[in-house]
N, C-alpha and C positions, 0 to 999 in steps of 0.2 A: 447814832441815829436817837434821836429823842423821838416821842410819840407822835408828838406835836408836827414832824417832817412827814409823816407818814398819813396820808387821805383814805376814807373810804370811798366807795364812786358816789355814793350820794355828797359827800362834800366836797368832792372833784366836779360834779355835778352844779354845785351852789356855786363854785368859784367863777366855771365858764359861763353859768348860764342856760345850761343847755341840761336836758333828760338825762337819767341815770341809765337808761337802756343807749343812750347814744357811747357815755364814757368808758362802757364799756365795750360796745362795738370799737369802739375806738383801738381801745385796748387789745382786743380780740386780732385787729387789722394791723397791731401793729403802728400805727399813729401815734399812738401814749404809750409810752413803756409802763407796763404795771404788771401785777403777778395776781396768781391764785393762793389762795392761803391752805396750805393740806389737809386735805380730808373735807374740804368746803365747796361750795362756789362762787365763795366771797372773794374779790379781788383789794387790791388795796395800789396806792399807787404814792411816788413820793411828791411833795409841795412842791420843789424845786423845778421838777419833769412838766407838771400841770402849768407852774408858772410862766416855762421855757416856752412850750406849747404854746400859751396863747400869746406870750409875747411874736414870738414864730410866725402867728396867723392873725393877727392886728385884732384880737379880741383882749378890749378892755377890763383889767383887775381890779378892785377899790382896793386900795394902800392899807387900809385897814383888815384887813383879813390875813 
């Protein structure tokens, strides 16, 4: 997996046009698959999962991202 395939919560929020807090809540509630980096509170998500979530929920994504 390449680095650009993994997003921070901030990057995912920007793609989805929502707040970082909303992304964190979606991960915590299992609406979006993500994980916490061991030893920290920082979460990561796969870009493919964010794009699939957007498609399933009718959220438009800029094709250039």
